[in-house]
N, C-alpha and C positions, 0 to 999 in steps of 0.2 A: 697362160701362165709363159714367162719366158725362159728360154734355157740359159743357165748360167755357166760357166766353166772357173770352178775352182780348185782344177789338179794342179795345184802349185803352190807357189807363195803368197799366201794373204796377210799381209801385216796388219794387226791391229794398233790403228796411227795414234800417237800423242796427239795433244791440242796446248799449242806454246800457250802459254800463257804469263801476261806482264805481270810488275811487282805488284799491282794493284788486284791481280788475280782475275784479270779479264781478259779472254779469248783474244788473240791476235791472228785475224783471220787471214791478214796478208801473209804472214809467215806462214801459215795453216796451207795457203795453197802450196806456196815453194816449198816446202817439207812435200805434200803430196806430189807433187811432180818429181824430186828427189826420189821417191819408193818408187813412183811408175820406171823411171830408167834404173832401179835397183831391180827390175824383173819380178816386179808385184803383178800377179795374174787378177787380182780382185784388192779394193782397199777397203778393210772394215774399220767404219768409224762409230764413236760416241761408245765404244764399250770401255771398259772396267779402265784401260789404257788410258784410252781419250777422255777421262772423267767422266764417261755419259751418266753414270750414276748421280753425280753433283752438278750436272748442269741443269741451267732452266729450259724450259720447252721451246721458248724461241732460241735459247744458243743451240740445241740440239736441231732442229729446223735447218739453221743458218748454216752449223758446220756442213750436216747433208747438202743442203745446195750449193757451198764450196765444195764438195767434193764431187759431184756430179759434175760441176762445169769444168774443173780439172781434169777431171776423167776424159770428157769428151768422147767416150766411146771407148777409148784406148784400154781400158780394163774395166773390170767390175767394180760397182760399189755395193756394198752391204753394210747396213746398220743396224745395230745392238738396239733392241726393243727388251722394256723392262719396264713393270706396272706393279701395284699395289694391289691392283684389282684386274680382273679381266676387262671390264670397260676402258679402265685407263693405258692397258696395253694395245687393245686395240685402237684406241684414239692417236696412239703414240706410231704406231706402224701407218695410220692411216697419213701422219704428217710426214713419214717418210716417203710414204706411194705418192704424194702429190707433190714432195721436193725432186721426184725421179729416180730415186735410187732403184737398183735391182733387183736387190733381194736382203731376205731380213733375217738376223742372228737374234733367237729369243733365248733370253735370260731364264732360268730357274726362277720361280716366283717362290717366295717364302711359304706360301702353302703348298708345295711339293715336300717340304720337312716334314708333312705331316705322317706318321711312324704309327702302324701301316699304312703306306700311302695308298689310296683307290686310285686305279688306274683313271676314273673318269675326270680326275681333275687335271692331271696335265693335256690329255686328250682332250678333252673342252675348252682348254685354254688355248694350245696350238689351233686347234681347228676354228675358233671365233676367229683369230687373226687370220689365218689363210685365208677364211671364206669372206671375209671383209676387204683384204687388200689383193687376194690373187698372185702375192708375190711369192718365188720361191724361197722356201724356210731352211734356216741351219737349223738344226737343234742343238742344244748348248749341254753336255753333259759334266756338271763339274763338280768336283769332291766337296764333300759336307764341309769338312774343314774352312772353305771358303764361302760356307754358306749356298751351296748347292748339292744335288741330289745325282747320285749314280743309280739310273731307272735301271728296273728289273728287265728280263729279257721279256715277259709278257707285255709291260708299259711299254717297251722300246717298241718292240713287233705292231702294239696299235697304234702309235704315234707313226710307225712307217707307212700307215695304211693311208695317210693324211698324203693327198697326190702333190700338193706343193712341197713336200718336204723332199730337200733333195739332197741333205749332207748332213752328217755330226760332226758338230766341232767335241772330240774326246779328251777334256781334261780333267781326269781323275787323277792324275797325277799316281797311278797305282798300273805297272805293267801289265799286273794278271787282268785287271778289270778293261785296261785296254785291247787285251787280247781275245776275252769275252765278249767285249764290244765287237769286233770284228766278225768274230762266229755267228753273232744275233742279225748283222747286217748282210752276212751271206744266206740268211733264210727270208730275207724281205721278197723275194721275189722278183725284182727290178735292181735296178743300178742306183748305189746311195753313197756318195764321195763320203770316206771317211779322212776328216781332218784332224790331224794331232794339235791338241791345245797345251801339251806336256813340255813345258819351255826345261823342265830337268831330266828328260830322256828324249831326246829330239833325234836320234840316232836310231836309237832302238825302235823307235815309233815307226821308222820307213823297213824296219826290218820286219814288224809285226804286221804290217799292210797299209798303213797312212800311206794315201795317192796325193795329199797336201797337207800343208799346215797355216792354222790362224792360230798367230802366238803374239802375244805381249811383246817377246824378244825381238820381231819382227819390225817394232818400231825402229830399233837400231841394226839390227843384224840381217836387214831383209834380203842382200845380195848373196850372201854366205850359206843361209839355207834356201835361198833359190837354186845357187850353183849344186848344194846337197841334193836337193828333189832332182834336178836335172841327171846327175851321176845316177840315183838310183834308178831313177824312171827308163833308163837306157840298158837297165841291169849289170850294171858294174858295181857289184856290192862290195867288193874289195877297195876300189878306190872312194865309194860311199864312207865305208868303215873308217878309211884313211883319214877322212876329214872331220871325223869327230873329235880330235883333242883340239883343233882351234875354234869350232864351232859351239860345242858343249863348253870347251873352257871357259871361253866368254859369257856363252850364258848363262853360267856358273856364277859368274860376277854380278851380272845383273839382276839375278834371281837368288843373291845371298841373303840370308837372313838380316834384316828383318823384311821378308819376301815383299811385302806391301810398298818398298820403298823402290822397288823395281822400275816404277813411273818416273819417278824424280832422277833416277841413273839414267835412264833412257833418253831424257831430254838433255842434261849435263853432257852425254856421251856426244849426242848431237851435236851440241854448242862446242865440242873438240875438235871435230871433224870441219864445221862450219856450215853444217845445215841450219841450225839455229844460232841465235848469239846469246850469250848467257843472260842477258835481261828478258828473254823468253821462254824462259826454262820452269817458272813457277809452277807450285802446285798447290790447288786448295787447301787449306787449312779443314779439317785436322792434322791432316798429313803434313809433312815439315820437309823442307829441301834439305839436301845430304850437305855434309860440313865440307871445306875448305879441303881438308886430309883425305876425304873419302873422295873429293873429284880428283884427286892429283893420284890415289891410287887406281881409279877409273881411268885416268888418263894412261899409266905407265901399262895397264891390263891391255887396254888399244894398242899400243905400239907393239905388245908381244903378240895382240891378233893378227896385226898388220893391218888394223882398221885406219888407222890414221895416212895408211898408203890408199886404201879403197874409198877413193873419190871419184866415182866412176858418173856424177851426174853432169 
């Protein structure tokens, strides 16, 4: 198993798509280069933000190959693994391994919603992926409202016994459970990186002990969150908190209700700053494009956040 650096900003990348809902891999490569220039320590591909659950096997494979080629060792590449069965998830993970990714983000299976949850279900699922690939694994704790599960302390501690598990993406969207998870990781007996996946309380996540961030908001806000992480890592908590109005203010626009429109908002925002073109901002149905009126509101919010001037690529 290789060691990977996740202590920083890990954006969940979008996948540019054309009007016929096909991936534009050339635009994708240029976009990933921009994320790296925005100080991403790793790229998270084929996540929900990148329409991973809606992609074909071949599309997932190609997205992984492009990301590995672009990263070229400059940063880590981790890929989202999901599967209706353990065998399906293992097969997807092996495809990623062969494509050259550095690590895996294992999505919660629908079986994890069994209540009460027998810990053997998630433990065996993750162990099978770990043993077949040998790749570092990021656990994904996701709020039930989004189809995930908040693991019990007993279950999480058993998951942390799997040697390949190196980090947890905590996306409970519940500050109390986030703190509970941090306390659980402290009992693991070895270092486990805590990544916030809570786009609606980013600043508070770092005050509660997050060492990095794996965020859908990072698809557009990578640079500003990377700056915040750097400030908190230096111990300047006052300066970090002072950044909240700008960072969370823009994140709240991206993650406004209906929340699943965040993906389309990210793509349009990227077009506003010229990283994508507007004909590369489509999302696959049944989700919809955002309206011209919302696009204009988004543009105005980006001016307020200074994003239209943050073209550091």
